[in-house]
C-alpha positions as CSV (number, residue, x, y, z in Angstrom):
1,M,-30.1,0.1,5.7
2,H,-28.5,3.3,6.7
3,R,-30.1,6.6,5.9
4,K,-28.2,9.8,6.0
5,I,-28.6,13.3,4.7
6,Q,-25.9,15.2,2.7
7,Y,-25.6,18.9,3.4
8,N,-23.3,21.8,2.4
9,D,-21.4,24.3,4.5
10,E,-24.5,26.6,4.8
11,G,-26.6,23.7,6.2
12,R,-28.7,23.3,3.0
13,I,-29.8,19.7,2.6
14,L,-28.6,18.3,-0.7
15,G,-30.2,14.9,-0.6
16,V,-30.8,11.7,1.3
17,V,-28.6,8.8,0.9
18,T,-29.7,5.3,1.7
19,S,-27.0,2.7,1.7
20,S,-26.6,-0.9,2.7
21,E,-22.8,-0.4,2.7
22,R,-20.9,-1.1,5.8
23,Y,-19.5,1.9,7.6
24,I,-17.7,3.0,10.7
25,D,-18.1,6.5,12.1
26,V,-14.9,8.5,12.2
27,A,-14.0,12.0,13.5
28,P,-14.1,14.9,10.9
29,E,-10.2,15.1,11.0
30,F,-9.8,11.3,10.2
31,D,-7.3,10.7,7.4
32,V,-7.6,7.4,5.5
33,A,-3.9,7.2,4.8
34,G,-2.2,4.6,6.9
35,H,-5.5,2.9,8.0
36,Y,-7.7,0.0,7.0
37,V,-10.8,-1.8,8.3
38,D,-9.9,-5.0,10.1
39,T,-12.7,-7.3,9.0
40,S,-11.4,-10.3,11.1
41,Q,-12.8,-8.6,14.2
42,A,-16.4,-8.6,15.2
43,P,-17.5,-5.9,14.8
44,P,-15.0,-4.7,12.2
45,R,-12.7,-1.9,13.4
46,L,-10.3,0.6,12.1
47,A,-6.7,-0.3,12.4
48,E,-3.3,1.2,11.4
49,Q,-1.4,-0.3,8.5
50,T,1.9,-2.0,9.4
51,D,5.0,-0.3,8.1
52,Y,8.3,-2.1,7.5
53,P,11.9,-1.3,6.8
54,F,11.9,-1.5,3.0
55,E,15.4,-1.1,1.8
56,Y,17.2,-1.7,-1.5
57,S,20.7,-1.6,-2.9
58,I,22.0,-1.4,-6.5
59,E,25.2,-2.9,-7.7
60,G,25.7,-2.9,-11.4
61,L,22.4,-4.2,-12.8
62,T,21.6,-6.2,-9.6
63,V,18.9,-4.8,-7.3
64,T,18.7,-6.3,-3.9
65,V,15.6,-5.7,-1.7
66,T,15.5,-6.4,2.1
67,G,13.1,-5.8,4.9
68,V,9.9,-6.9,3.2
69,P,7.6,-9.2,5.2
70,L,6.6,-12.7,4.2
71,G,4.3,-13.0,1.1
72,L,4.4,-9.4,0.0
73,V,5.1,-9.0,-3.8
74,I,8.0,-7.0,-5.0
75,D,7.9,-5.7,-8.6
76,L,10.9,-4.3,-10.6
77,D,9.6,-3.0,-14.0
78,G,7.0,-5.8,-14.3
79,E,9.1,-8.7,-12.9
80,Q,7.5,-9.9,-9.7
81,K,8.8,-11.9,-6.9
82,A,7.3,-12.8,-3.5
83,S,9.3,-12.2,-0.3
84,D,9.9,-15.1,2.0
85,G,10.3,-12.7,4.9
86,T,13.9,-13.6,5.7
87,E,16.1,-13.6,2.6
88,P,16.9,-10.7,0.4
89,V,15.0,-10.6,-2.9
90,V,17.4,-10.1,-5.9
91,F,16.5,-8.9,-9.4
92,E,18.7,-8.5,-12.5
93,A,17.6,-5.3,-14.3
94,R,17.2,-5.6,-18.1
95,S,19.1,-2.4,-18.7
96,P,20.5,0.7,-17.0
97,G,18.2,3.7,-16.6
98,L,15.2,4.7,-14.6
99,S,13.2,1.8,-13.1
100,S,10.1,1.4,-10.9
101,L,10.5,-0.7,-7.8
102,S,7.3,-1.3,-5.7
103,V,5.9,-3.6,-3.0
104,S,2.2,-4.4,-3.3
105,S,0.6,-5.6,-0.2
106,P,-2.7,-6.6,1.5
107,V,-4.5,-3.6,3.1
108,S,-2.9,-4.4,6.5
109,Y,0.5,-3.3,5.2
110,V,1.8,-0.1,3.8
111,S,2.5,-0.3,0.0
112,K,5.8,1.1,-1.2
113,Y,7.0,2.7,-4.5
114,E,10.3,4.1,-5.5
115,Q,11.7,5.2,-8.8
116,I,15.4,4.2,-8.9
117,I,18.3,4.8,-11.3
118,I,20.2,1.7,-12.4
119,S,23.6,2.8,-13.7
120,G,25.2,-0.6,-14.4
121,E,26.4,-1.8,-17.8
122,L,24.9,-4.5,-20.0
């Protein structure tokens, strides 16, 4: 069990927190964006997320996504496809207009999100 005190800027103790949660001490300026806890290590350690060259092109109603690592899931307006890490992933949009394109990933990778405009015709 870990026991810590919470306090405000004036130094007034606000309470005592007891937790069995896992924790890693970080510097006050630490920013969680771009980091995760690598639990495959003993002890677990902070690690930086892997970024990748997510790119897409639109031709008519066809959206082609490249640069996504193996196993990550690409979503275009609710239609999902997994990347094989080598071939482009191709979607046929249902209609022209504003669409959401995203890549969800395990914590070790950076997730991506784009709003795109598909101007092709039905």
